[in-house]
C-alpha positions as CSV (number, residue, x, y, z in Angstrom):
1,M,265.2,250.6,61.9
2,R,262.3,251.5,59.7
3,I,258.7,251.5,61.0
4,A,255.7,252.0,58.6
5,V,252.6,253.7,60.0
6,D,249.2,253.4,58.3
7,A,248.3,257.1,58.2
8,M,244.8,256.5,56.9
9,G,243.7,253.9,59.4
10,G,241.3,254.7,62.3
11,D,238.5,257.0,63.3
12,N,240.9,259.9,63.9
13,A,243.1,259.5,60.8
14,P,245.1,261.1,59.5
15,E,245.4,263.9,62.1
16,A,245.9,261.7,65.2
17,I,248.1,259.2,63.4
18,V,250.4,261.8,62.0
19,A,250.7,263.6,65.3
20,G,251.5,260.4,67.2
21,A,254.1,259.4,64.6
22,L,255.8,262.8,64.8
23,E,255.9,262.5,68.6
24,A,257.5,259.1,68.3
25,A,260.0,260.3,65.7
26,E,261.2,263.0,68.1
27,L,262.0,260.3,70.7
28,L,263.6,257.7,68.3
29,P,266.6,259.2,66.5
30,D,267.7,255.7,65.4
31,A,264.4,254.9,63.7
32,Q,262.9,256.1,60.5
33,I,259.1,256.5,60.6
34,I,257.3,256.2,57.3
35,L,253.8,257.6,57.0
36,V,251.9,255.6,54.4
37,G,248.7,257.1,52.9
38,I,247.2,259.8,50.7
39,S,250.2,262.1,50.4
40,E,248.1,265.3,50.0
41,E,246.2,264.5,53.2
42,I,249.5,263.9,55.1
43,K,251.3,266.9,53.7
44,R,248.6,269.4,54.7
45,L,249.4,268.5,58.3
46,N,252.9,269.8,57.9
47,P,254.8,266.7,59.1
48,G,258.2,268.2,58.6
49,T,261.3,266.3,57.7
50,K,261.6,263.8,60.6
51,V,259.2,261.4,58.9
52,E,259.1,259.9,55.4
53,I,255.9,260.0,53.3
54,L,254.9,257.1,51.0
55,S,251.9,257.6,48.7
56,A,249.1,255.1,48.9
57,P,246.0,256.5,47.1
58,E,243.4,254.0,48.4
59,V,241.9,253.5,51.9
60,I,240.4,250.4,53.5
61,L,237.3,251.6,55.4
62,N,235.9,250.0,58.6
63,E,232.8,248.9,56.7
64,D,234.8,247.1,54.0
65,K,234.8,243.3,54.0
66,P,238.3,242.3,55.1
67,L,239.3,239.7,52.5
68,M,237.7,241.6,49.6
69,A,239.4,244.8,50.7
70,I,242.8,243.2,50.9
71,R,242.5,241.7,47.5
72,R,240.9,244.6,45.7
73,K,242.5,247.6,47.3
74,R,246.1,246.7,46.6
75,N,247.2,250.4,46.7
76,S,245.7,251.0,50.1
77,S,247.8,252.3,52.9
78,L,247.3,249.1,54.9
79,V,248.2,246.7,52.1
80,R,251.3,248.9,51.2
81,C,252.5,248.6,54.8
82,L,252.0,244.9,54.9
83,T,253.7,244.4,51.5
84,M,256.7,246.4,52.7
85,L,257.0,244.3,55.8
86,K,256.8,241.1,53.7
87,D,259.6,242.4,51.4
88,K,261.7,243.4,54.4
89,E,261.6,247.1,53.3
90,V,260.5,247.9,56.9
91,D,261.0,246.2,60.2
92,A,257.5,246.8,61.7
93,I,254.1,248.3,60.9
94,V,251.5,250.1,63.0
95,S,247.8,250.5,62.0
96,A,244.6,251.6,63.7
97,G,242.5,250.6,60.7
98,N,240.0,247.8,59.9
99,T,240.9,245.0,62.4
100,G,239.6,242.2,60.2
101,A,241.6,243.5,57.2
102,F,244.7,243.9,59.3
103,M,244.6,240.4,60.6
104,A,243.7,238.8,57.3
105,G,246.3,240.8,55.5
106,A,249.0,240.0,58.0
107,S,248.3,236.3,57.5
108,L,247.9,236.4,53.7
109,I,250.6,238.9,52.8
110,V,253.3,238.7,55.5
111,G,252.5,235.1,56.5
112,R,252.8,233.2,59.8
113,I,256.1,232.1,61.4
114,P,256.8,228.5,60.4
115,G,255.6,226.2,63.1
116,I,253.0,228.7,64.5
117,T,249.6,227.3,63.7
118,K,247.5,230.4,64.5
119,P,248.3,234.1,65.3
120,A,247.1,235.8,68.4
121,L,246.2,239.4,69.1
122,A,247.7,240.4,72.4
123,P,246.6,243.7,74.0
124,V,247.2,244.7,77.6
125,L,244.1,244.7,79.8
126,P,243.9,247.0,82.8
127,T,244.4,245.6,86.3
128,E,244.5,247.0,89.8
129,L,248.2,247.1,89.3
130,A,249.4,249.7,86.8
131,R,251.3,247.1,84.7
132,G,248.2,245.3,83.4
133,V,247.9,241.8,82.0
134,I,248.7,240.6,78.5
135,A,245.7,238.8,77.1
136,L,245.8,236.5,74.1
137,D,244.0,235.9,72.0
138,L,241.4,238.7,71.9
139,G,240.1,238.3,68.3
140,A,242.4,236.7,65.8
141,T,241.6,233.0,66.3
142,M,237.9,232.4,67.2
143,D,238.1,228.5,67.2
144,A,241.4,227.6,68.8
145,K,242.6,224.1,69.4
146,P,244.6,223.1,72.4
147,E,248.0,223.3,70.6
148,N,247.1,226.9,69.5
149,L,246.4,228.0,73.0
150,Y,249.5,226.3,74.3
151,Q,251.6,228.3,71.7
152,F,249.8,231.4,72.8
153,G,251.2,230.8,76.3
154,I,254.7,230.5,75.0
155,M,254.4,233.6,72.8
156,G,252.7,235.6,75.5
157,S,255.5,234.7,78.0
158,L,258.2,235.7,75.5
159,Y,256.3,239.0,74.8
160,A,256.1,239.8,78.6
161,K,259.8,239.1,79.0
162,T,260.8,241.2,75.9
163,V,258.6,244.3,76.2
164,F,257.7,244.4,79.9
165,D,261.0,243.0,81.4
166,I,259.2,240.4,83.5
167,N,261.7,237.6,84.2
168,A,259.2,234.8,84.9
169,P,255.8,235.9,83.7
170,R,252.9,234.2,85.4
171,I,250.7,232.4,82.9
172,G,247.0,232.0,83.6
173,L,244.3,230.2,81.7
174,L,240.9,231.9,81.6
175,N,238.3,229.4,82.8
176,V,235.0,229.1,84.7
177,G,236.7,227.9,87.9
178,V,240.1,227.6,89.4
179,E,240.1,223.8,89.8
180,P,242.2,221.8,87.2
181,E,239.1,219.7,86.2
182,K,237.0,222.8,85.4
183,G,236.1,223.8,81.8
184,N,235.5,222.1,78.5
185,D,237.7,219.4,76.9
186,I,239.8,222.0,75.1
187,V,240.6,224.1,78.2
188,R,241.4,221.0,80.3
189,K,243.8,219.7,77.7
190,V,245.5,223.1,77.5
191,F,245.8,223.1,81.3
192,S,247.7,219.8,81.2
193,M,250.0,221.1,78.4
194,L,250.9,224.3,80.1
195,A,251.3,222.6,83.5
196,A,253.7,220.0,81.9
197,D,256.0,222.7,80.4
198,D,258.7,223.5,83.0
199,S,259.9,226.5,81.0
200,L,256.6,228.3,81.7
201,N,255.5,229.8,85.1
202,F,252.0,228.5,84.8
203,V,249.8,229.5,87.8
204,G,246.6,227.7,86.8
205,N,243.1,228.7,85.9
206,I,241.9,232.3,86.3
207,E,238.3,233.3,86.6
208,A,237.0,236.3,84.7
209,R,236.2,238.2,87.9
210,D,239.9,237.9,89.0
211,V,241.5,239.1,85.8
212,M,241.7,242.7,87.0
213,K,243.2,241.7,90.3
214,G,246.5,241.1,88.4
215,E,246.8,237.4,89.5
216,C,248.7,236.6,86.3
217,D,250.9,238.5,83.8
218,V,249.7,236.6,80.7
219,L,246.1,235.4,80.3
220,I,245.4,232.7,77.7
221,C,242.0,232.3,76.0
222,D,240.6,231.8,72.5
223,G,239.6,234.8,70.4
224,F,235.9,234.5,70.9
225,V,236.0,234.3,74.7
226,G,238.8,236.9,74.8
227,N,236.9,239.4,72.7
228,V,233.8,239.0,74.9
229,L,235.9,239.7,77.9
230,L,237.5,242.8,76.3
231,K,234.2,244.3,75.3
232,S,232.7,243.5,78.8
233,M,235.6,245.3,80.5
234,E,235.3,248.3,78.1
235,G,231.6,248.6,78.8
236,T,232.0,248.2,82.5
237,A,234.7,250.9,82.7
238,Q,232.5,253.3,80.6
239,S,229.5,252.6,82.8
240,I,231.5,253.2,86.0
241,F,232.7,256.7,84.9
242,T,229.3,257.6,83.5
243,G,227.7,256.7,86.8
244,I,230.3,258.6,88.8
245,K,229.8,261.7,86.6
246,S,226.0,261.5,87.0
247,S,226.2,261.1,90.7
248,I,228.4,264.1,91.0
249,V,226.1,266.3,88.8
250,D,223.0,265.1,90.7
251,G,224.6,265.0,94.2
252,G,224.6,268.6,95.1
253,I,227.3,270.7,96.7
254,K,228.7,267.9,98.9
255,A,229.2,265.6,95.9
256,K,230.9,268.4,93.9
257,L,233.2,269.3,96.7
258,G,234.1,265.6,97.2
259,A,234.8,265.2,93.5
260,L,237.1,268.3,93.6
261,L,239.1,266.7,96.5
262,L,239.3,263.4,94.6
263,K,240.0,264.9,91.2
264,D,243.7,263.7,91.0
265,T,242.8,260.3,92.3
266,L,240.0,259.8,89.8
267,R,242.2,261.1,87.0
268,K,244.9,258.5,88.0
269,F,242.3,255.7,88.1
270,K,240.9,256.7,84.7
271,R,244.4,256.8,83.2
272,Q,245.0,253.3,84.7
273,L,242.0,252.0,82.7
274,D,243.0,253.9,79.5
275,Y,244.1,251.7,76.6
276,S,246.0,254.6,75.1
277,E,248.6,254.4,77.8
278,H,249.6,250.9,76.6
279,G,249.6,251.7,72.8
280,G,248.5,248.8,70.6
281,A,248.4,245.1,70.5
282,P,250.9,243.0,68.6
283,L,249.7,240.2,66.3
284,L,252.0,237.5,67.6
285,G,252.8,234.6,65.4
286,I,253.1,236.6,62.2
287,N,256.5,236.7,60.4
288,G,257.1,240.4,61.1
289,V,256.2,242.9,63.8
290,C,252.6,244.0,63.3
291,I,251.0,246.3,65.8
292,K,247.2,246.9,65.9
293,C,245.9,250.1,67.6
294,H,242.3,250.7,68.7
295,G,240.1,252.2,66.0
296,S,239.6,255.3,68.1
297,S,243.2,255.8,68.9
298,N,244.5,259.3,69.6
299,A,248.0,260.6,69.1
300,T,249.2,259.2,72.5
301,T,248.1,255.7,71.6
302,V,249.9,255.8,68.2
303,K,253.1,257.2,69.9
304,N,253.1,254.5,72.5
305,A,252.4,251.8,69.9
306,I,255.5,252.8,68.1
307,L,257.7,253.5,71.1
308,K,256.6,250.7,73.5
309,Q,255.8,247.9,71.1
310,A,257.0,248.2,67.5
311,Y,260.4,249.6,68.4
312,R,260.9,247.3,71.4
313,L,259.8,244.1,69.6
314,V,262.2,244.9,66.7
315,K,265.0,245.9,69.0
316,E,264.7,242.6,71.0
317,S,264.4,240.4,67.9
318,A,261.0,239.1,69.1
319,V,260.1,237.5,65.8
320,D,263.4,235.6,65.7
321,K,262.9,234.4,69.2
322,I,259.4,233.1,68.5
323,T,260.7,231.5,65.3
324,A,263.4,229.7,67.3
325,M,260.8,228.6,69.8
326,S,258.6,227.2,67.0
327,G,261.4,225.3,65.3
328,G,261.3,227.5,62.2
329,E,264.1,229.2,60.3
330,K,265.5,232.6,61.5
331,N,264.5,235.8,59.6
332,E,267.1,237.2,57.4
């Protein structure tokens, strides 16, 4: 198995990317990790011999316009990764770079699985249970049609079975109420489609306030609503910890002693809300394994994206399974 890693993508590149890739390489003796990027920058970090280095002299920056960057920076680390995946030179790619360029490049260069109308970005959102909830789509398809969202449910269920070993994943539909008649026309149509599919364990509508309760394993929504949900949760978590820290600092000796007693509990809770524990988000529906990490990913995030997602999805032939589900032809 060969996994290409965009060494130049992300706020902490190349240091965190290289460090995470090296950690993953130590744990995956049957996989070859290829670091793609400016070779001089990678080599100065002394990556050793467990990883391969492939030179790519250009970098797509966060401020670059996605489509223009993909077309003009053909020698960038991201485009080289995507091209190798298209040409079957690698089995998966991982990047923490420009999200728009990643998604546009995956669709344009690698292409969608035949029969899949729209791709979906599927990160894991934190819940009260440590397992979290797979949410899709959180940014790839802003204007989804009912058939798109229905396919998201099927792909999300397969992802939950493949990577998280959930036998009958509970599928929930993000809505403004739990009743079947709630929501707009699109959501009501999707509800009917999911409910009619006996192969899915559809549990009905889920309100945003209940997402973190872990009432479903897979949450379905369009990219616009999903991205708003994601950013709201990130902001809320940040505000909670900022508030706790301020209260401890301003609360005197009792607050500080209490914080000391609760240190391990608070650390566990923070880790439960930490995206780096889950790694990245697969772009499901693309004709190859594409994992997108958060832009501020650290070495742990990159390691987990390679170990828990890229490696597992390739090992379990997830793309072939989605292809079979969609009625397309199997990858060769």
